[in-house]
C-alpha positions in Angstrom: 107.4 98.8 86.7 103.9 100.4 87.4 103.9 103.6 89.4 101.1 105.7 90.9 102.1 109.4 90.9 99.8 111.7 92.9 100.2 115.4 92.3 100.9 114.9 88.7 99.3 118.1 87.6 102.2 120.3 88.1 105.5 120.7 89.8 107.6 117.7 91.0 104.8 115.3 90.3 104.5 116.5 86.6 108.3 116.2 86.1 108.5 112.7 87.6 105.6 111.7 85.4 107.4 112.8 82.3 110.7 111.4 83.5 109.3 107.9 84.3 107.3 107.9 81.1 110.6 108.6 79.1 112.0 105.5 80.8 109.1 103.3 79.7 107.3 102.8 83.0 103.5 102.4 83.1 102.1 105.1 85.1 98.8 106.1 86.9 99.0 109.9 87.0 96.6 111.6 89.5 96.1 115.4 89.8 93.5 117.9 91.0 93.6 120.0 87.8 91.7 118.3 84.9 93.1 120.6 82.2 96.6 120.0 83.4 96.2 116.3 83.5 94.7 116.2 80.1 97.6 118.3 78.8 100.0 115.8 80.4 98.1 112.9 78.9 98.6 114.4 75.3 102.3 114.5 75.9 102.8 110.9 77.2 102.3 107.3 76.1 98.8 106.0 75.6 99.6 103.1 78.0 99.4 105.2 81.0 96.3 106.0 83.0 95.3 109.5 84.1 92.7 110.6 86.7 91.7 114.1 87.8 89.9 115.2 90.9 90.2 116.7 94.3 91.3 113.8 96.6 90.2 115.6 99.7 86.5 115.0 98.6 85.3 111.5 99.6 83.3 111.0 96.4 86.4 111.6 94.2 88.6 109.5 96.4 86.0 106.6 96.3 86.0 106.9 92.4 89.8 106.6 92.3 89.7 103.7 94.7 87.1 101.9 92.5 89.4 102.5 89.4 92.6 101.3 91.3 91.0 98.0 92.3 91.1 97.1 88.6 94.8 97.4 88.7 96.4 94.1 89.8 99.8 95.5 91.0 101.4 98.8 91.7 105.2 98.7 92.3 105.7 102.2 93.6 103.7 105.2 94.9 105.0 108.8 94.6 103.1 111.3 96.6 103.7 114.8 95.5 100.5 116.5 96.5 101.2 120.0 97.8 100.5 120.9 101.3 98.2 123.5 102.7 94.9 122.0 101.5 93.6 121.3 105.0 94.2 117.6 104.5 95.3 116.1 107.8 95.3 112.4 107.3 97.3 110.3 105.2 95.3 109.6 101.9 96.9 106.3 101.3 95.3 104.9 104.6 91.9 105.4 102.9 92.9 102.8 100.2 94.0 100.0 102.6 
């Protein structure tokens, strides 16, 4: 199964990334903090994809969308991005 996990830098998103990695799933781990995403990358399978950037910025979101178009199918999306960033609309709506 291929899973996109948003908020993978820390907290629940990081935990779920490690958990699903241990179960052999293919992951796309997205997080705001580049050093934390790179730390996660070093601990996980090389088959996974990693993306860092602030998704509240349109330029970063467009870059992620462009990369996501290369992936044929995503089976599940886990959205663990924390609140309080001033983001008012659903980020997923910008992809579809």
